[in-house]
LUMKE-618405 format. One line per field, with one value per residue (C-alpha): x, y, z; residue in one letter. Coordinates in nm, 4 decimals. Example, Ala and Ser with C-alpha at 12.3 -4.5 7.8 and 13.67 -1.06 7.14 Angstrom:
# residues 2
X: c(1.2300|1.3670) $
Y: c(-0.4500|-0.1060) $
Z: c(0.7800|0.7140) $
res: c(A|S) $
//
This chain:
# residues 469
X: c(7.8659|8.0491|7.9074|7.6921|7.3994|7.3726|7.4805|7.2519|7.3483|7.2973|7.1827|7.4008|7.6352|7.6303|7.8999|7.9147|8.1494|8.1158|8.3918|8.6880|8.9079|8.9805|9.0577|8.6948|8.6431|8.9526|8.8315|8.4977|8.6812|8.8541|8.5297|8.3535|8.6432|8.5851|8.2153|8.2781|8.1093|7.7714|7.7686|7.9968|7.8382|7.8987|8.0273|7.9810|8.0615|7.9014|8.0912|8.0286|8.2625|7.9761|7.8928|7.9077|7.8406|8.0745|7.9729|8.1484|7.9935|8.1271|8.0474|8.2729|8.4538|8.5740|8.9376|8.8635|8.5780|8.7985|9.1114|9.3314|9.1847|8.8323|8.9129|9.0891|8.7818|8.5568|8.6267|8.4875|8.4540|8.1000|8.0518|7.8201|7.9207|7.7468|7.8265|7.5504|7.4248|7.1174|6.9037|6.9042|7.2763|7.4808|7.7001|7.4980|7.5125|7.1353|7.0090|7.3609|7.3959|7.4421|7.1532|7.2126|6.9247|7.1104|6.7929|6.7126|7.0732|7.0099|7.2161|7.0903|7.2053|7.0068|7.0606|6.7427|6.4232|6.0693|5.8299|5.5283|5.5584|5.1940|5.1740|5.5134|5.4169|5.0859|5.2678|5.5166|5.2437|5.0673|5.3939|5.4331|5.7052|5.6909|5.7678|5.7639|6.1390|6.2278|6.3259|6.2457|6.5671|6.5135|6.1550|6.2791|6.5309|6.2654|6.0268|6.2937|6.3915|6.0267|6.0014|6.3313|6.2606|5.8854|5.8170|6.1499|6.2152|6.5535|6.6990|6.6075|6.2512|6.2159|6.3173|6.0800|5.7922|5.8756|5.9477|5.5888|5.5945|5.8893|5.7282|6.0024|6.3630|6.6115|6.9388|7.0072|7.2313|7.1514|7.3301|7.2938|7.5820|7.6305|7.4651|7.4644|7.1785|7.1486|6.8278|6.6875|6.3471|6.1420|6.2559|6.6244|6.6312|6.9737|7.2625|7.3856|7.6354|7.8088|8.1742|8.4049|8.7143|8.9506|8.6963|8.4203|8.1844|8.1570|7.8465|7.8680|7.6595|7.9070|8.1620|8.4396|8.4732|8.5438|8.8428|8.9679|8.9592|9.0675|8.7342|8.6080|8.2670|8.0102|7.6797|7.4278|7.1570|6.8441|6.5454|6.3192|6.5851|6.7144|7.0642|7.1597|7.5248|7.6228|7.8599|7.6742|7.7547|7.5230|7.1582|6.8739|6.5041|6.2825|6.0984|5.8907|5.8665|6.1458|6.0993|6.4287|6.4000|6.7537|6.7761|6.9351|7.1120|7.3457|7.4866|7.4557|7.6153|7.6072|7.8141|8.1908|8.3027|8.5017|8.1906|7.9876|7.6090|7.3835|7.6734|7.7342|8.0447|7.9506|8.2476|8.1555|7.7944|7.9084|8.1422|7.8502|7.6392|7.9056|7.9134|7.5349|7.5555|7.7976|7.5514|7.2612|7.4518|7.7024|7.8621|8.1542|8.3953|8.7622|8.7536|8.5505|8.5772|8.4228|8.2973|8.5114|8.4876|8.1704|8.1423|8.4917|8.3912|8.1042|8.3364|8.5890|8.3128|8.1968|8.5528|8.6183|8.2958|8.3159|8.6907|8.7043|9.0011|8.9416|9.0928|9.0869|9.0427|8.8608|9.0732|8.9123|9.0605|9.0386|9.0898|8.7656|8.4695|8.1166|8.0852|7.8116|7.8024|7.7754|7.6369|7.6628|7.6330|7.9914|8.1191|7.9101|8.0722|8.4118|8.3252|8.2943|8.6286|8.7904|8.6505|8.6956|8.9575|8.9668|9.2938|9.2903|9.5646|9.3651|9.0339|9.1334|8.9681|8.8280|8.4817|8.4160|8.1743|8.1203|7.9964|7.8124|7.5945|7.2869|7.1499|6.9434|6.8731|7.1006|7.2738|7.6157|7.6063|7.5470|7.8466|8.0729|7.9722|8.0581|8.3966|8.4730|8.3798|8.5825|8.8800|8.8637|8.6354|8.4895|8.1817|8.0373|7.8065|7.6716|7.5753|7.4199|7.4677|7.1145|6.7607|6.6240|6.5558|6.1883|6.0617|6.1736|6.3082|6.1627|6.4002|6.7078|6.8344|6.8484|6.6880|6.5396|6.1670|6.0125|5.9589|6.3363|6.4189|6.4937|6.3770|6.0385|5.9410|6.1682|6.2192|6.5748|6.5607|6.4646|6.7323|6.9935|6.9027|6.9096|7.2562|7.3777|7.5469|7.5617|7.3722|7.2371|7.1486|7.0284|7.0759|6.7461|6.5971|6.6099|6.9824|7.0538|6.8864|7.0625|7.4002|7.3555|7.3203|7.0111|6.6565|6.4293|6.2043|6.4885|6.5471|6.3742|6.3704|6.1378|6.3385|6.3022|5.9467|5.7670|5.6953|5.7565|5.7911|5.7258|5.4264|5.5252|5.2227|5.1016|5.3970|5.2149|4.9739|5.2586|5.3817|5.3028|5.3210|5.6283|5.5288|5.7626|5.7647) $
Y: c(-2.7685|-2.4973|-2.4730|-2.1960|-2.3825|-2.6100|-2.4078|-2.2719|-1.9176|-1.7274|-1.3710|-1.1703|-1.1252|-0.8432|-0.7082|-0.4143|-0.2413|0.0063|0.1763|-0.0294|0.2622|0.4560|0.1429|0.0304|0.0354|-0.1775|-0.4230|-0.4379|-0.4992|-0.8031|-0.9200|-0.9025|-1.0889|-1.3726|-1.3690|-1.3705|-1.7092|-1.5593|-1.3028|-1.2589|-0.9969|-0.6724|-0.5356|-0.2144|-0.0282|0.2730|0.4467|0.7407|0.9641|1.0848|1.3747|1.2642|0.9426|0.7900|0.5171|0.2983|0.0143|-0.1694|-0.4766|-0.7783|-0.9677|-0.7946|-0.8130|-0.6048|-0.3868|-0.1669|0.0339|0.1785|0.5247|0.3822|0.2522|0.5746|0.7859|0.5610|0.7577|0.6852|0.4093|0.2953|0.0889|-0.1570|-0.3730|-0.5987|-0.8646|-0.9232|-1.2071|-1.1329|-1.3067|-1.0073|-0.9352|-0.6571|-0.5306|-0.2105|-0.1382|-0.1463|-0.2193|-0.2236|-0.2262|-0.0924|0.1438|0.4996|0.7419|1.0678|1.2651|1.0505|0.9696|0.5930|0.3179|-0.0390|-0.3815|-0.7044|-1.0775|-1.2692|-1.2102|-1.0869|-1.3042|-1.0991|-0.7197|-0.6093|-0.4573|-0.2933|-0.1415|-0.0134|0.1567|0.3240|0.4473|0.6023|0.7771|0.9115|0.6706|0.5341|0.1605|0.0802|0.0549|-0.0632|-0.4184|-0.5716|-0.4483|-0.0935|-0.0964|-0.2105|0.0740|0.3257|0.2112|0.2557|0.5921|0.7081|0.6457|0.8240|1.1215|1.1696|1.0400|1.1537|0.8132|0.6791|0.4125|0.1257|0.2507|0.3007|-0.0627|-0.1825|0.0091|-0.1129|-0.4717|-0.6051|-0.4902|-0.7173|-1.0477|-1.2913|-1.3786|-1.1126|-1.0813|-0.7107|-0.4297|-0.0577|0.2525|0.6211|0.8578|0.7363|0.3961|0.0450|-0.2046|-0.5697|-0.7713|-1.1043|-1.2303|-1.4160|-1.7561|-1.6696|-1.8204|-1.6675|-1.6494|-1.3312|-1.2979|-1.0384|-1.0207|-0.7806|-0.6196|-0.3565|-0.2216|-0.2106|-0.4523|-0.6418|-0.7973|-1.0612|-1.3059|-1.5791|-1.6334|-1.7144|-1.3380|-1.2840|-1.5154|-1.3230|-0.9814|-1.1062|-1.0495|-1.2557|-1.4167|-1.3085|-1.4576|-1.5010|-1.2427|-1.4294|-1.4870|-1.1814|-0.9814|-0.6286|-0.5606|-0.1943|-0.0836|0.2745|0.4654|0.3244|-0.0335|-0.3063|-0.3678|-0.5744|-0.5540|-0.8468|-0.7194|-1.0377|-1.3749|-1.5942|-1.9438|-2.0673|-2.2219|-2.1964|-2.2845|-2.6286|-2.5365|-2.3189|-2.6476|-2.8405|-2.5883|-2.2110|-2.1398|-2.1644|-2.4869|-2.2943|-2.1074|-2.1958|-2.1620|-2.1815|-2.3342|-2.6068|-2.6453|-2.6377|-2.8566|-3.1164|-3.1185|-3.1912|-3.4665|-3.6124|-3.6048|-3.8102|-4.0603|-4.0855|-4.1494|-4.4349|-4.5921|-4.5570|-4.6629|-4.9471|-4.9577|-5.1736|-4.9238|-4.8305|-4.4536|-4.1767|-3.8557|-3.5184|-3.2488|-2.9610|-2.7651|-2.7894|-3.1697|-3.2368|-3.2705|-3.5084|-3.7181|-3.7345|-3.8462|-4.1143|-4.2373|-4.2521|-4.4404|-4.6790|-4.7396|-4.6623|-4.4390|-4.0677|-3.9134|-3.5625|-3.6951|-3.3829|-3.0708|-2.7265|-2.4236|-2.1688|-1.8766|-1.9309|-1.7379|-1.6730|-1.6372|-1.3992|-1.4646|-1.8159|-1.7739|-2.1300|-2.4845|-2.5482|-2.2588|-2.3683|-2.7099|-2.5400|-2.3623|-2.6975|-2.8161|-2.4932|-2.5340|-2.9073|-3.1453|-3.5200|-3.7002|-4.0123|-4.2123|-4.2051|-4.2938|-4.5495|-4.8868|-4.7772|-4.8002|-4.4429|-4.2985|-3.9342|-3.7205|-3.3914|-3.1776|-3.1473|-3.1802|-2.8944|-2.9317|-3.2313|-3.0866|-3.0372|-3.3562|-3.5521|-3.3839|-3.4546|-3.8206|-3.8406|-3.6803|-3.9542|-4.2306|-4.0670|-4.0490|-4.4263|-4.4870|-4.8387|-4.7490|-4.4203|-4.4130|-4.0714|-3.9977|-3.6681|-3.5473|-3.4036|-3.5001|-3.4238|-3.0530|-3.0573|-2.7124|-2.3549|-2.1199|-1.7788|-1.6780|-1.5615|-1.8552|-1.8293|-2.1631|-2.2123|-2.2456|-2.5554|-2.7147|-2.6939|-2.8883|-3.2387|-3.4021|-3.2310|-3.4375|-3.7438|-4.0024|-4.1121|-4.4123|-4.1877|-3.9352|-4.2129|-4.3122|-3.9488|-3.9043|-4.2271|-4.3621|-4.7000|-4.5863|-4.2758|-4.2144|-3.9171|-3.8769|-3.9084|-3.5974|-3.7447|-3.8183|-3.4740|-3.3112|-3.5428|-3.4512|-3.0827|-3.1522|-2.9307|-3.0545|-3.0783|-2.8159|-2.5593|-2.6061|-2.5005|-2.7842|-2.6115|-2.6998|-3.0674|-3.0923|-2.7722|-2.6678|-2.2910|-2.1559|-1.7941|-1.7207|-1.6769|-1.4728|-1.5104|-1.7362|-2.0287|-2.0420|-2.1476|-2.4309|-2.7798|-3.0928|-3.2841|-3.5889|-3.8221|-3.6598) $
Z: c(-2.6528|-2.8421|-3.1883|-3.3239|-3.4745|-3.1735|-2.8728|-2.6058|-2.5151|-2.1940|-2.2488|-2.0109|-1.7186|-1.4635|-1.2343|-0.9929|-0.7482|-0.4633|-0.2655|-0.3851|-0.4978|-0.8130|-1.0174|-0.9965|-1.3735|-1.4289|-1.1657|-1.3464|-1.6736|-1.5238|-1.3671|-1.7034|-1.8614|-1.6138|-1.7091|-2.0842|-2.1260|-2.0343|-2.3150|-2.6145|-2.8398|-2.6518|-2.3234|-2.1304|-1.8083|-1.6388|-1.3576|-1.1234|-0.9259|-0.7076|-0.9382|-1.3015|-1.4905|-1.7482|-1.9945|-2.2481|-2.4515|-2.7532|-2.9638|-2.9320|-2.6601|-2.3443|-2.4550|-2.7662|-2.6343|-2.4122|-2.4853|-2.2139|-2.2755|-2.2369|-1.8899|-1.7908|-1.8690|-1.6571|-1.3387|-0.9945|-0.7353|-0.8205|-1.1358|-1.3026|-1.5971|-1.8436|-2.1044|-2.3557|-2.5653|-2.7734|-3.0302|-3.2631|-3.2828|-3.1300|-3.4078|-3.4391|-3.0659|-3.0280|-2.6761|-2.5329|-2.1553|-1.8950|-1.9647|-1.8434|-1.7899|-1.7392|-1.6712|-1.3681|-1.2810|-1.2875|-1.4535|-1.4878|-1.6112|-1.6310|-1.6747|-1.7550|-1.9483|-1.8844|-2.0893|-1.9764|-2.0014|-2.0331|-1.6840|-1.7206|-2.0557|-1.9156|-1.6259|-1.8589|-2.0915|-1.7925|-1.7069|-2.0614|-2.1762|-2.5337|-2.5144|-2.8855|-2.9284|-2.5793|-2.4888|-2.1509|-1.9855|-2.1078|-1.9795|-1.6377|-1.6336|-1.7371|-1.4624|-1.1947|-1.3433|-1.3381|-0.9658|-0.9044|-1.1307|-1.1000|-0.7489|-0.5981|-0.4431|-0.3396|-0.5677|-0.3351|-0.2861|-0.6608|-0.7175|-0.4462|-0.6080|-0.9584|-0.8534|-0.8914|-1.2552|-1.3351|-1.4354|-1.5272|-1.4510|-1.3464|-1.1647|-1.1892|-1.0695|-1.0653|-0.9434|-0.8770|-0.8078|-0.4496|-0.4255|-0.5750|-0.5540|-0.6612|-0.6796|-0.7998|-0.9056|-0.6477|-0.7819|-0.8193|-1.1689|-1.2407|-0.9889|-0.8210|-0.5365|-0.3154|-0.2067|-0.0246|-0.1744|-0.0309|0.2155|-0.0441|-0.2175|-0.5446|-0.7009|-0.9737|-1.1750|-1.0774|-0.8031|-1.0531|-1.1116|-0.7401|-0.7667|-1.0697|-0.8981|-0.5546|-0.3774|-0.0843|-0.1236|0.1366|0.0259|-0.2532|-0.3076|-0.2000|-0.4281|-0.4068|-0.2216|-0.2813|-0.1480|-0.0999|-0.0773|0.0085|0.2384|0.5410|0.4363|0.3168|0.4025|0.2685|0.1786|0.0872|-0.2207|-0.2561|-0.0789|-0.2109|-0.3551|-0.5017|-0.8496|-0.9827|-1.3526|-1.3607|-1.6850|-1.4787|-1.3469|-1.6730|-1.9064|-1.8441|-1.5364|-1.5350|-1.3636|-1.1013|-0.9837|-0.6750|-0.7043|-0.3995|-0.2084|-0.4695|-0.6849|-1.0536|-1.1456|-0.8837|-1.0038|-1.3585|-1.2440|-1.0481|-1.3646|-1.5388|-1.2556|-1.2668|-1.6430|-1.5797|-1.3376|-1.5798|-1.8945|-1.8703|-2.2147|-2.3296|-2.4803|-2.5040|-2.4579|-2.2971|-2.5019|-2.4095|-2.6430|-2.5111|-2.2956|-2.0895|-2.1094|-1.9732|-1.6029|-1.6893|-1.9045|-1.6197|-1.3847|-1.6276|-1.6753|-1.3018|-1.2249|-1.5230|-1.5278|-1.9019|-1.9933|-2.0552|-2.3691|-2.5157|-2.8688|-2.9904|-2.9882|-2.9694|-3.1403|-2.8584|-3.0922|-3.2822|-3.1468|-3.2574|-3.6361|-3.7447|-4.1194|-4.2600|-4.6102|-4.7367|-4.6036|-4.7135|-4.5017|-4.2028|-4.2347|-4.2447|-3.9177|-3.7455|-3.8790|-3.7602|-3.4091|-3.3500|-3.4790|-3.4000|-3.3276|-3.5491|-3.3780|-3.0518|-3.2178|-3.4814|-3.4233|-3.0857|-2.9338|-2.8236|-2.5680|-2.6608|-2.3694|-2.4233|-2.1956|-2.4214|-2.7729|-2.9146|-3.2877|-3.3336|-3.6388|-3.4848|-3.2794|-3.5986|-3.7636|-3.4657|-3.4670|-3.8383|-3.7679|-3.5150|-3.7567|-4.0344|-3.7966|-3.7538|-3.4559|-3.4669|-3.2602|-3.1346|-2.8324|-2.7361|-2.3757|-2.2681|-1.9096|-1.8865|-1.9992|-2.3485|-2.4121|-2.5153|-2.4187|-2.4966|-2.2339|-2.1508|-1.8724|-2.0602|-2.2662|-2.6426|-2.7284|-3.0758|-3.1394|-2.9867|-3.3280|-3.3846|-3.0674|-3.1901|-2.8652|-2.8973|-3.2000|-3.1797|-2.9077|-2.8157|-3.0500|-3.3415|-3.2476|-3.2402|-3.5948|-3.7050|-3.5546|-3.7103|-3.3968|-3.2269|-2.9163|-2.7463|-2.3839|-2.1802|-1.8063|-1.6229|-1.4692|-1.1192|-1.1555|-1.3012|-1.0036|-0.7600|-0.9107|-0.8235|-0.4522|-0.4375|-0.3785|-0.6831|-0.5227|-0.5511|-0.9243|-1.2456|-1.4992|-1.7438|-2.0553|-1.9701|-1.8389|-1.9429|-1.5828|-1.5698|-1.2129|-1.3184|-1.5453|-1.9102|-2.0188|-2.3758|-2.4533|-2.2902|-2.5842|-2.8128|-2.5891|-2.7107|-2.5021|-2.6180|-2.8185|-2.6343|-2.2892) $
res: c(M|I|L|S|D|E|S|I|H|E|K|C|A|V|F|G|T|F|G|I|G|E|E|A|A|R|T|T|F|Y|G|L|W|A|L|Q|H|R|G|Q|E|S|S|G|I|V|S|S|D|G|V|S|F|Y|R|H|T|S|P|G|L|V|A|S|A|Y|R|E|E|D|L|E|Q|L|A|G|T|I|T|I|G|H|N|R|Y|S|T|S|G|A|A|D|G|A|H|S|Q|P|I|L|N|R|T|S|G|V|A|F|A|H|N|G|N|L|P|A|T|E|N|L|E|A|F|L|R|E|R|G|V|D|C|K|R|L|N|D|S|E|M|M|A|E|A|I|A|C|Y|V|R|Q|D|K|L|S|L|E|N|A|V|L|Q|A|Y|P|L|F|E|G|A|F|S|A|V|A|M|V|A|D|K|L|V|A|F|R|D|R|C|G|I|R|P|L|S|V|A|T|L|E|G|G|Y|V|V|S|S|E|T|C|A|F|D|T|V|G|A|T|F|V|R|D|V|K|P|G|E|L|V|V|I|D|Q|N|G|I|R|S|H|Q|A|A|P|G|N|L|K|M|D|I|F|E|F|V|Y|F|A|R|P|D|S|V|I|E|G|R|S|V|N|L|A|R|E|N|M|G|E|E|L|A|R|E|Y|K|I|E|A|D|L|V|V|P|V|P|D|S|A|I|P|A|A|L|G|Y|S|R|E|S|G|I|P|F|E|M|A|L|M|K|N|R|Y|I|H|R|T|F|I|R|P|T|A|K|L|R|E|Q|D|L|K|M|K|L|N|P|I|P|Y|I|L|K|G|K|R|V|I|L|I|D|D|S|I|V|R|G|T|T|T|R|K|I|A|R|M|L|Y|D|A|G|A|K|E|V|H|I|L|I|S|S|P|P|V|R|Y|P|D|F|Y|G|I|N|L|P|R|Q|D|D|L|I|A|H|H|M|N|P|S|E|I|R|K|H|L|G|V|D|S|L|G|Y|L|S|Q|A|A|T|V|R|A|T|G|L|P|A|S|S|L|S|T|A|C|F|D|G|V|Y|P|I|P|I|G|R|Q|K|D|A|I|K|Q|A|V|H|A) $
//
């Protein structure tokens, strides 16, 4: 899925370096570029030369957020970087990351979300910190900074003390002038990995960034683990007992296909989902067509298993990015035509299986189906390489309100009629899990079944049982 009113967005990406030489900031720049898909509203880097901190943040994509002079002033061999996606917009620079507390000498960046912050807020109030204008990431940074500044703890001990206050999903990096740490929540909802590079270390939300900067993968940060990197090397603390519940949407949609998560290839998982779809839905058709780009591996898998030819009959304009202002319905419609264009000579008179990774509101899917019919398709059958999205997320995905999720209040038959297509099918949850290669016990499927592995606090009162679950 690629379209603004339909897409699910990840909130952030994090990246960090220690001891890789004076070009650390440039390496972080390239790492963030590789992680652009996880956050497209702003980007930032904090660096340290062992004495001073340097910080640059800017709205926009990585390619436009940094000038040569910006990278040159980010001196030092220790860095953390961050790409941000937010629900409130980033054009004004509010809440940009990495967060730098110069008084405490602590920088922090976070991927995830804390749905319950009552205990964290109470702690900060006791320490004299006003939380009114702080988001969850800023409160996490303040808590760590309090332990460093007020209690004189080392960075790792400050994180260990603050860790029980962090109730939610987090893959995070933090640094002081001579040390880098990386840590995950006890369920490991979001990925985080460590690699080596030029005698030093690199930390990244996804392994695809290691390939980009030439680093060698070492291992994943374990659920509940704190990894400490300093001049003495790398060591580990278990901040909380780990119980892996990786968000299955990392495999379905978020992660780049060339990443490896928990030892499993994302691309292979998506191809497996397509093969599983072909086993569950045997449709007589002429073409298998993906919605680019994330559905391409699933469509290839479906084509291979079914024997139906694969065609790129929808072309994506790769120079169109997130549009912030869409004042009229006519202009929103124009957005779609700018981003996707069907190829009529491929589609004319054909029975088409359209593969996508998920349906959120259904608005864009309906428009794409109409585009295929208008381009001459005889039949359109939509297959989704994951189960219906019936529940909101509270761990760092920007899903709409539950009432806006089409699968929350319609069953597949009703959705098919709403979309105006010949048939509609969703991959079963069991098959989706099987395609990842991980056991069901190691995955969070909350958006499909409403089972939240980490408490969501007051948010649970707003959750409704899906009508057709």
